[in-house]
C-alpha positions in Angstrom: 0.0 0.0 0.0 1.3 3.5 -0.9 1.2 6.3 1.7 -0.6 9.3 0.2 -1.1 11.3 3.4 1.4 11.3 6.3 -0.2 12.7 9.5 2.1 13.5 12.4 -0.2 16.0 14.0 1.1 17.0 17.5 4.0 14.5 17.4 7.1 14.9 19.6 9.4 14.0 16.7 12.6 16.0 16.5 13.6 14.9 13.0 12.2 13.1 10.0 14.5 10.5 8.5 15.9 11.0 5.0 14.0 7.8 3.9 10.9 10.0 3.5 12.2 10.7 0.0 11.3 7.1 -0.9 7.6 7.9 -0.3 6.9 8.5 -4.0 3.1 8.4 -3.6 3.1 11.0 -0.8 0.6 13.8 -1.7 0.0 15.4 1.6 2.2 16.0 4.7 0.7 17.1 8.0 3.2 17.5 10.9 1.2 20.5 12.2 1.8 21.3 15.9 4.9 19.1 16.0 6.7 22.0 17.7 10.0 20.0 18.3 10.4 19.6 14.5 12.6 22.5 13.4 14.0 21.2 10.1 13.5 18.5 7.4 15.8 16.3 5.3 16.5 17.5 1.7 15.3 14.1 0.5 11.7 15.3 1.0 12.1 17.1 -2.3 12.1 13.7 -4.0 8.4 13.4 -3.1 7.3 14.7 -6.5 3.5 14.2 -5.8 3.7 16.2 -2.6 1.4 19.2 -3.2 -0.2 19.9 0.2 1.4 20.4 3.6 0.4 21.8 6.9 3.6 22.7 8.9 3.9 24.8 12.1 6.2 27.2 10.3 6.8 29.4 13.4 8.8 26.5 14.9 11.1 26.2 11.9 14.7 27.6 11.6 14.7 30.7 9.5 10.9 31.1 9.3 9.8 34.3 7.7 8.0 35.7 10.8 10.6 35.2 13.6 13.8 34.3 11.8 15.3 31.9 14.5 18.9 31.1 13.6 20.0 28.0 11.9 22.4 25.8 14.0 26.0 26.0 12.9 26.9 22.8 11.1 30.0 20.9 12.1 33.0 21.5 9.8 33.3 18.8 7.2 35.9 16.3 8.3 39.0 15.9 6.2 38.3 12.2 6.3 35.4 10.1 7.5 37.8 7.5 8.9 36.5 6.4 12.3 33.0 7.8 11.6 30.5 5.0 11.4 27.8 6.3 8.9 25.3 3.9 10.4 25.7 5.3 14.0 25.9 9.1 13.9 25.2 11.4 16.8 22.1 13.3 15.6 23.0 16.3 17.8 26.1 16.8 15.6 25.2 15.4 12.2 21.4 15.7 12.0 20.5 12.2 10.9 21.3 9.0 12.9 22.7 7.4 9.8 23.9 8.5 6.4 22.9 6.2 3.6 23.7 8.3 0.5 24.0 11.8 -0.9 20.9 13.9 -0.4 21.3 15.4 -3.9 22.5 12.7 -6.3 21.9 9.6 -4.3 25.4 8.4 -4.7 27.7 7.2 -1.9 29.4 9.7 0.4 33.1 8.8 0.0 35.8 9.3 2.6 36.3 13.0 3.2 33.3 13.9 0.9 30.6 14.9 3.4 29.4 18.4 2.8 26.5 19.6 5.0 24.5 22.7 4.3 21.1 24.2 5.0 18.7 25.5 2.3 15.2 26.8 2.6 12.9 25.7 -0.2 9.2 25.5 -1.0 8.0 22.0 -0.4 4.3 21.6 -1.2 2.6 24.6 0.4 5.3 25.6 3.0 8.9 26.8 2.9 11.0 24.3 4.9 14.5 24.5 6.2 16.2 21.4 4.7 19.4 19.7 5.8 21.5 18.5 2.9 24.1 15.8 3.3 26.0 16.0 0.0 28.8 13.9 -1.3 30.7 16.7 -3.0 31.0 20.5 -3.5 29.6 19.8 -7.0 26.3 18.5 -5.5 26.1 21.5 -3.2 26.7 23.8 -6.2 23.8 22.1 -8.0 21.3 23.0 -5.4 18.6 25.4 -6.5 18.4 28.9 -5.1 16.6 29.4 -1.8 12.9 30.4 -1.5 11.8 34.0 -1.9 12.2 36.0 1.3 14.6 33.5 2.7 18.4 33.0 2.6 19.0 32.9 -1.2 21.7 30.2 -1.2 22.8 27.1 0.6 24.7 27.9 3.9 26.4 26.3 6.9 24.2 28.0 9.6 25.4 30.0 12.5 25.6 33.7 12.0 24.0 34.1 8.7 22.3 37.3 7.5 18.7 36.6 7.0 16.2 38.8 5.1 14.1 41.0 7.4 11.4 39.2 9.2 7.7 39.6 8.6 7.5 41.9 11.6 10.4 44.2 10.6 
């Protein structure tokens, strides 16, 4: 059976796994009032049928009303030696495991991990997306950010954001 509507109304989830991108039949996504959910995996952009969403956008990093800051991403390691991609600290890396590149789907080779944030329109909401890319080429291939949001991919931390809705 294919999932067409994913309802997470009022959940205590902190993150959505990148595997959401495999939900090719997903048409509607409702994590409304899931206030601990502040970002989403870039892989959600693979849900091509997704046209409706109901997200508590005030809880999101970089939302257009309040502009809460994006967490600074860890510097990319020179080598992933010693890093078990199946057992990651989500507090540092975002996901609990890295299966493949968020952009091209290829493997993330030793020393190739590039993490960035990008805000894009997904269905009816602009979402802050965490990208786990295999190369700087994949990062460069990302689209521009959503209107009234940071226009390019970035590493978080002190980033100039456009004025908020209230400014």
